N, C-alpha and C positions, 0 to 999 in steps of 0.2 A: 756693339753693346754700350760702350761708353759714349759713343757719338749721340745716341738717342737721349741718354741722361743729360749730357751737356746741352743739347738743344732745348730740352725741357727747362733746365736751370736758366738758360739765356732768355727764353721766352717769358719766364715768370718774374725775373728780377732785373731792375734797371741798374742796381748796384750789386755786384757779386763779391762775396767774401770767400776766402779760402775754405772756411768751414762749410759753405754750401756744397763744395766739392767733396770734402771728407765725409759729410753727413750722407752723401749719396754713394759713398765707397768708390769715388773716382780718384785715381792717383793724382797727387798734387803736381806732378810733372806735366800734366796737361795744361795747366794755367800758363806757364812760360811759352808753351807751344802756341797757344791761342794769341798771346801777345805778339809773338814773332810773325804769326800769320796776319796780324792786324785786326783780329776779331775782338780783342779786348785791349783796354788801355789800363795800365797799372797806375793808380792815383795815390796809393798809400800802402803801408805794410799790410799785405793780405787783403787789399781792397782793389776791385777792378770795376770799370764801367765799359759798356759796349761802344759808346761814342760820347763826345764832349757835351752833347745836348742833355745827357743824363747826369752831368756833374752837379751834385747837390752838396755844397760845402757843409751845410748844417747836418745832413744825415751822415756824411762821411766822417765829420768830426765826432758825432755821437757813436759811430761804430768804433772809432779809435779810443774814445774816452767815455766810459759808461756813467761816471758819477756826475759830471757837470749838468746843471739845469740852465737852459737859456733864460736870460733875465734882462732887465733894463732895456736898452735900445734894440737888442736882438729880439726880445719878447714883443716889444711894440711892433717891430717889423713883421714878426710871425703872426701877430694878432691883426695885422692889416691897418695899424694905426699910422703907419707911414709907408709911402711907396718908395722912399729913398732907401736903397740897399746900404746898410751900415758899412763903414770902411773896415770895421773889425768886428769880430764876434764878442759878445758880452755874455758872461755866464757866471753862475754862483756855485761855489763848492762849500763844504763845511769846514770850519776852523780845524786846522791840523792836517788838512789834506795836502799832499805834496803836489804843488802846482808847477814845479820846475820844468816839467816836460811840455808845457803849453808854449805855443808860439808867443814870443814877446809882444807881437802886435795885437794880441787879444787882450781884453779887459777882464780880469778875474776879480770877483767879489767874494768875500768870506762872510759866513753867518754861523751862529752857534748850531751845533749838530742837531739839537732838538727842534730848531726852527727851519732846518734845511728843506725838508720835504713839504712844508706847509704851502698849500696852493699849487703843488705840482700837477701838471696835466700832460696829456699827449696832444700835440697839435700838428696839423698838416703843413708841410713846407710848400712853397710855390711849385715844387716839383711833384707834389703828391705823396711824399714820404712822411712818416710820423717821427717826431722827436720830442724829448722832454723839455717842457717850458713851464714857466709860472703862469697861472691864470691871470686875468686882467686885474682883478682886485689886489692880488699880491704885487703885481707889477706897479700898480698905482701907488701902493704903500711904499714900495722900494723907492720910487721916484720922489715922492713927497719927503721921505726920510733923508734923501740925498740931494734935494733940489739945489743946494748951494753949489754942487759940482756939475750942474746941468745948465745948458744954454737956456736962458730965460724965455726966449721966444718959443722954443720947442716945448718947454715945460707948460707954458700957458696954452699953447695950441693943443697939446695932449689932454690937459685938464678940461678944456672946453669941449673937446670931442667926447670925452668920457661922460661928462654931465649930460650931453645930448643923447647918449645911448638909451634905447628903450629897454634893453635887457640887462642893464647894469644891476649888480647885486649889492646894494648899499648895506644890507645886513652883514654880509661877508666882509665887505670893506671895513666896516666899523669893528667887527670882531678881530680882524687882522690888525687894525690900527691900535686896538687895545693891547693885543699881544706884543706889538712892537713899541708900545708906549708913545704913540704919536696921535692919539685921539684928537687933542686940541688942534694940532696943525691940520689934520684932515678936515675937521669941522670948519675951521677958518677958511681954508681954501675952497671947499665946496660952497660955503655961504657966499664968498666973493664971486664964484663962477655962476651961481644961480641968480645973482642980482640982475 
């Protein structure tokens, strides 16, 4: 009886959570058995994969941490603006959020709670899973607002790519720029790029 339910879960999911088993009324002690048999690999607390080809660090991170939204370089990567896999994950949380449990190699950004979800969307990772990420216009505003902390060459390259996009949403970009108080900077940069 449990074997059929387990096969169904394994066929449906690349990444398996303990809750997938408990939701199907399968005793949790089956998970360690599957790990011992080599049918699952434990990659985090309550998170398993069937083989290393399913290891999606962005989705696994999102399973472990519900609040963070991928931003800055991680957002650029997820939007396909760079094919270089970032050395660390970059994400945003709201001010006051306890970020002490994050890996010190990750880059955490803070924003006022009322601006936290502005521009959040679901985006597909290269592995076909969906995670929370800022849309392109919010990402561009974040980059412009923090350009002094960014590699100049990368910044210029991203801005040139954005300007060339056919489906860019300049209305949304300027709306966000106004909210963040960087309209002047956004306008100046776009004017330079459009020359």
